[in-house]
C-alpha atoms as an extended CHARMM CRD file, in Angstrom:
* protein
*
        87  EXT
         1         1  MET       CA            142.7610000000      142.4210000000       82.6880000000  PROA      1               0.0000000000
         2         2  GLU       CA            140.2550000000      141.0810000000       85.2060000000  PROA      2               0.0000000000
         3         3  HSD       CA            137.4090000000      142.5030000000       83.1610000000  PROA      3               0.0000000000
         4         4  VAL       CA            138.5350000000      140.6530000000       80.0460000000  PROA      4               0.0000000000
         5         5  TYR       CA            138.8430000000      137.3800000000       81.9520000000  PROA      5               0.0000000000
         6         6  THR       CA            135.4220000000      137.9040000000       83.5200000000  PROA      6               0.0000000000
         7         7  LEU       CA            133.8580000000      138.6690000000       80.1490000000  PROA      7               0.0000000000
         8         8  VAL       CA            135.4240000000      135.6130000000       78.5070000000  PROA      8               0.0000000000
         9         9  THR       CA            134.3630000000      133.3620000000       81.3790000000  PROA      9               0.0000000000
        10        10  LEU       CA            130.8390000000      134.7630000000       81.4170000000  PROA      10              0.0000000000
        11        11  THR       CA            130.5110000000      134.3130000000       77.6600000000  PROA      11              0.0000000000
        12        12  TYR       CA            131.8660000000      130.7510000000       77.8160000000  PROA      12              0.0000000000
        13        13  MET       CA            129.4840000000      129.8010000000       80.6150000000  PROA      13              0.0000000000
        14        14  THR       CA            126.4940000000      131.4510000000       78.9350000000  PROA      14              0.0000000000
        15        15  LEU       CA            127.1580000000      129.5070000000       75.7500000000  PROA      15              0.0000000000
        16        16  GLY       CA            127.5970000000      126.3890000000       77.8710000000  PROA      16              0.0000000000
        17        17  TYR       CA            124.2260000000      126.8330000000       79.5310000000  PROA      17              0.0000000000
        18        18  LEU       CA            122.5570000000      127.4300000000       76.1610000000  PROA      18              0.0000000000
        19        19  ALA       CA            124.2040000000      124.2960000000       74.7450000000  PROA      19              0.0000000000
        20        20  THR       CA            123.0770000000      122.3400000000       77.8010000000  PROA      20              0.0000000000
        21        21  ILE       CA            119.4890000000      123.5040000000       77.5040000000  PROA      21              0.0000000000
        22        22  TYR       CA            119.4610000000      122.6950000000       73.7800000000  PROA      22              0.0000000000
        23        23  THR       CA            120.9280000000      119.2250000000       74.3580000000  PROA      23              0.0000000000
        24        24  ILE       CA            118.4870000000      118.3330000000       77.1350000000  PROA      24              0.0000000000
        25        25  VAL       CA            115.4310000000      119.6990000000       75.3130000000  PROA      25              0.0000000000
        26        26  PHE       CA            116.4810000000      117.8180000000       72.1720000000  PROA      26              0.0000000000
        27        27  PHE       CA            116.8380000000      114.6400000000       74.2320000000  PROA      27              0.0000000000
        28        28  VAL       CA            113.4410000000      115.0830000000       75.8980000000  PROA      28              0.0000000000
        29        29  PHE       CA            111.6020000000      115.6130000000       72.6080000000  PROA      29              0.0000000000
        30        30  THR       CA            113.4660000000      113.1330000000       70.3750000000  PROA      30              0.0000000000
        31        31  GLY       CA            115.1250000000      110.6550000000       72.7240000000  PROA      31              0.0000000000
        32        32  SER       CA            118.4180000000      111.1090000000       70.8760000000  PROA      32              0.0000000000
        33        33  THR       CA            121.5800000000      112.0790000000       72.7520000000  PROA      33              0.0000000000
        34        34  ILE       CA            124.8010000000      113.6220000000       71.4870000000  PROA      34              0.0000000000
        35        35  PHE       CA            126.3830000000      110.1580000000       71.6220000000  PROA      35              0.0000000000
        36        36  ASP       CA            123.7790000000      108.3110000000       69.5040000000  PROA      36              0.0000000000
        37        37  GLN       CA            125.0440000000      109.3310000000       66.0490000000  PROA      37              0.0000000000
        38        38  GLY       CA            121.4910000000      110.2380000000       65.0360000000  PROA      38              0.0000000000
        39        39  SER       CA            119.7560000000      106.9720000000       65.8850000000  PROA      39              0.0000000000
        40        40  LYS       CA            117.6280000000      106.7010000000       68.9810000000  PROA      40              0.0000000000
        41        41  GLN       CA            118.9040000000      104.1180000000       71.4460000000  PROA      41              0.0000000000
        42        42  THR       CA            116.6820000000      102.3600000000       73.9560000000  PROA      42              0.0000000000
        43        43  MET       CA            117.6230000000      103.3370000000       77.4860000000  PROA      43              0.0000000000
        44        44  PRO       CA            116.1760000000      102.3720000000       80.8490000000  PROA      44              0.0000000000
        45        45  ILE       CA            114.5840000000      105.1910000000       82.8160000000  PROA      45              0.0000000000
        46        46  GLN       CA            117.4990000000      105.3960000000       85.2780000000  PROA      46              0.0000000000
        47        47  ASP       CA            119.9220000000      105.9620000000       82.3900000000  PROA      47              0.0000000000
        48        48  LYS       CA            117.6910000000      108.7280000000       81.0560000000  PROA      48              0.0000000000
        49        49  PHE       CA            117.6960000000      110.4590000000       84.4260000000  PROA      49              0.0000000000
        50        50  SER       CA            121.4530000000      109.9710000000       84.6990000000  PROA      50              0.0000000000
        51        51  PHE       CA            122.0140000000      111.5020000000       81.2650000000  PROA      51              0.0000000000
        52        52  VAL       CA            119.9480000000      114.5590000000       82.1370000000  PROA      52              0.0000000000
        53        53  LEU       CA            121.5760000000      115.0320000000       85.5520000000  PROA      53              0.0000000000
        54        54  VAL       CA            125.1380000000      114.5590000000       84.3240000000  PROA      54              0.0000000000
        55        55  SER       CA            124.5020000000      116.8190000000       81.3260000000  PROA      55              0.0000000000
        56        56  THR       CA            123.0500000000      119.4910000000       83.5730000000  PROA      56              0.0000000000
        57        57  VAL       CA            126.0780000000      119.4400000000       85.8420000000  PROA      57              0.0000000000
        58        58  LEU       CA            128.9600000000      118.9430000000       83.4040000000  PROA      58              0.0000000000
        59        59  MET       CA            127.8270000000      120.2260000000       80.0120000000  PROA      59              0.0000000000
        60        60  PRO       CA            128.1560000000      123.9500000000       80.8210000000  PROA      60              0.0000000000
        61        61  TYR       CA            131.8510000000      123.3940000000       81.5070000000  PROA      61              0.0000000000
        62        62  LEU       CA            132.7050000000      120.7300000000       78.9290000000  PROA      62              0.0000000000
        63        63  TYR       CA            130.4470000000      121.6590000000       76.0160000000  PROA      63              0.0000000000
        64        64  ILE       CA            133.3940000000      122.7870000000       73.8950000000  PROA      64              0.0000000000
        65        65  VAL       CA            134.5320000000      119.1440000000       73.6810000000  PROA      65              0.0000000000
        66        66  PHE       CA            131.1700000000      118.1260000000       72.2030000000  PROA      66              0.0000000000
        67        67  VAL       CA            130.5020000000      121.2200000000       70.1010000000  PROA      67              0.0000000000
        68        68  ASN       CA            130.5040000000      119.3060000000       66.7880000000  PROA      68              0.0000000000
        69        69  GLU       CA            128.0170000000      116.7520000000       68.1030000000  PROA      69              0.0000000000
        70        70  ILE       CA            125.7860000000      119.4770000000       69.5180000000  PROA      70              0.0000000000
        71        71  LEU       CA            125.7990000000      121.4210000000       66.2640000000  PROA      71              0.0000000000
        72        72  THR       CA            124.9390000000      118.3440000000       64.1820000000  PROA      72              0.0000000000
        73        73  LEU       CA            122.1760000000      116.9310000000       66.4220000000  PROA      73              0.0000000000
        74        74  HSD       CA            119.3270000000      118.3240000000       64.3460000000  PROA      74              0.0000000000
        75        75  ARG       CA            120.9630000000      117.4800000000       61.0050000000  PROA      75              0.0000000000
        76        76  ARG       CA            121.6480000000      113.8640000000       62.0280000000  PROA      76              0.0000000000
        77        77  LYS       CA            118.1050000000      113.4330000000       63.3070000000  PROA      77              0.0000000000
        78        78  ASN       CA            116.6590000000      114.7450000000       60.0240000000  PROA      78              0.0000000000
        79        79  ALA       CA            118.9240000000      112.4110000000       58.0380000000  PROA      79              0.0000000000
        80        80  THR       CA            117.7560000000      109.4620000000       60.1350000000  PROA      80              0.0000000000
        81        81  ILE       CA            114.1100000000      110.3860000000       59.6030000000  PROA      81              0.0000000000
        82        82  ALA       CA            114.6400000000      110.7680000000       55.8540000000  PROA      82              0.0000000000
        83        83  ALA       CA            116.4360000000      107.4240000000       55.6370000000  PROA      83              0.0000000000
        84        84  SER       CA            113.7230000000      105.5960000000       57.5640000000  PROA      84              0.0000000000
        85        85  SER       CA            110.9040000000      107.1610000000       55.5150000000  PROA      85              0.0000000000
        86        86  SER       CA            112.5190000000      106.2100000000       52.1980000000  PROA      86              0.0000000000
        87        87  GLU       CA            112.6070000000      102.5090000000       53.1300000000  PROA      87              0.0000000000
């Protein structure tokens, strides 16, 4: 039973680290966070550092709460770009 628990925990944490890396890389390149609903918000530099640090620490454990936002980051960003280019 320990092996099953270890495997589940390892898988959960691995997916959490991958989600964290994706979220932070997406933020660095686009400036959009999982809380922005696809539109880039202006943030002071200290808030940007705080977002990256807090995401790095907490996202591997809590990513399951934000899984829908993480999965739709790219789609929302593309929709925002398409909407702004059609204006």
